[in-house]
Phi, psi and omega in degrees: 000140173294153170276139177239162185272124177270159183240144173275122185247021170298134177290146176210170182260013179277094183274120181279170185272003182294156175290125176281142188284161164289136180257128179241122176260119178274104187235036188263354179291157181274347176069037187292340183291332185267006180302142012265004186292341183247017172297329178233012176206150178295144182313317184290354176258354175303134181289123175240111185053047171068023179214140174304136185303317180292328181298328182295313180295316182292327177303305186301314179296323173296311179300331179273006172110349175295143181221357176251113185232141181232130174262116177263072184255166173211170185085152187290311187296312178305311189293307183299315180290320184288325176297313178302325187277311187268339188054225186261352175114340190287319178285332174297314176305316180297318186301314185287338183073027181293131181220065177239022175077005176247116173277135179288142177246122176240119179239165186230143179296132182295172174311101187205119183279078186287161190251028180148166180299327178287327173293322178288322177289331179293313183300317180294318183293317179290321184291320182257014179040062179278114178240027178232180185290156177227151177248111183257125178234147178270174188265001188227026177254143172240120181206159172257119174213138178277104179296329182287326175289326174297308174305317178296315181297322180299316188284322186294327178273355185046047186281145167281319183221133173236126183256130173282128179251154175221145181284130175233156180273318180263108181277355186298338187250012188223165168279122190246133183282131176268105193235141182272181185286342179267015184067013180278134183271126177276322183188174169245146174240126188274120166050057180284160168290153182303328176290339182257004185279136184281342172201190173242026183256117184261150173285132183258004179066032176243113191234117171264114181252144170285166185299332184299337180303332179304310180295325180293316174292327176298329183274333181278158172268091184265009175287145191055028182239147176226182188288315190290323181268335189240298191288319181294320173298321179298320186289316188283329178285339182255017174081007176291152187279112175237124187240161182248115175264111185275114174271135178258001177273197186279146175206132172210139171271106183277058189265342180219170181302323178292318179285331167305309183291329171299316175289332173297311179298322181297323179292309181302329182266016175063019175287341179256107193289323191285338191293132178243111174283148178252014176251162189283136175283125181248102184082190183285320191236027178220149175222138179226134171295144182308313184301323177284326179297324178293330177291320195241352188297326176299309176304321179297307184299326176286351181083016180271351170224160174242122176246105180282180176296158177059049179236135180241131173240127172285208188273149161063031174276149173238146183231124183277173180300143169063031174280147179229121177220145171193155180051048190221158171241125183241122183287195178287142172063039181261153173231133183235118184286171182301133169078359177299148177244115181232125177218143172058033186229175179234132165248125181263175191313144170063016177285148178234123171244127188278170179309128181068008178298145180241124183230127183226104186053061187225162178236132180237122185287174184297144171058037179247145181246119168264090173301133173200155175220164181300324178275331182231076184278152178257136179241125177244112191274170184312132175087353179286154182224128167254121195284204186263149172060049176252147167242104178269123186297153182296155179081357181291138173238117175262121178285177179304138175061012175281144183229158182219133169223155173315145181300328180300343183262004189291332175295318180299312180297313180287337173292342172295330191071016185257345190232158178245136184287131180259331183134181179213164181245017183088350177227321180252150173242123191252135184206170179213165176292148173292000000 
């Protein structure tokens, strides 16, 4: 394999004089791999450490000076919910406390049934008459990247396209770059076996395009096309300058429950440098909203509950006697019953966990109740996921990678062809990964 140049991605406040690109986020996917968490909300708005996944990305780019954002979404629910969350950017700017003289502008793709990520970006550039460079990001990535170093690298190589790459050990799940010693990309190989991989540098789906890409996309037939399968091969095969920028900072695709939990643990351990918690740090490795701290601090200090390292509590939570919790995230307005044991797990807003329940490496969706009693405890094993607005009966045992959603979503789940039906109880639908 050829040697390639690595880039320092440590964030800094040294702003270059370059024009910052318009950020276009491709958020049209259904997020089926995260079912049931995405059955009733867009994947970019799924809560990660009590904050929407896409908000984390936008926060980082906004703090680095980007101010023009476009959401390339499609579908009724995606469009309405994303619009409700981000509005036009003004309230988002105030929430972040950004004071760099630039108000964030967040626009959205009009109603348009695009045929892929490239088609969506082309449509947005034409509709909003974007004639400058663009930064394309997906809605389910968590990464640390210095946008100014990326732009500098892009300009120094006079590139049409610069793709952010990250080094991976397992090449089976990624598009892998065939890259030269000057970091110029020859082609991508999709999900190669390790012995067939031209490198260990994977596509992160972060693309910096020069303004010329608008004309190129308009001349191409980008219907039914996306960047990975269509545009990038076209550009490399036709001699356009496509380069790979190797990021040394954090990256993860939060596309399925295991990677979602992995990113959660990494954020709690400060491996994701740009994430900023807005709650109070309690000790070195715990965070609590003040309203929750006031409720549970006395129990904690007296040893009546155990709050271990790498634990985050949102606002207005209640914790019963003899609870043990560690390496977990608890959203806002959650209630945890007496004697519950919670480790390596996530409880989203309004979740209730009953007495004596055991949760291990699991995800519990919003407004869900895990019923449990001392005599009939409920156990959720590693990799299980309970969706939103569920009443899980006491005494339930969910095995590894088993999932639960409201029965009304059963057809939507099974129509993907990705899951195995386990049954229902008249209210809840149980399924697992194939």
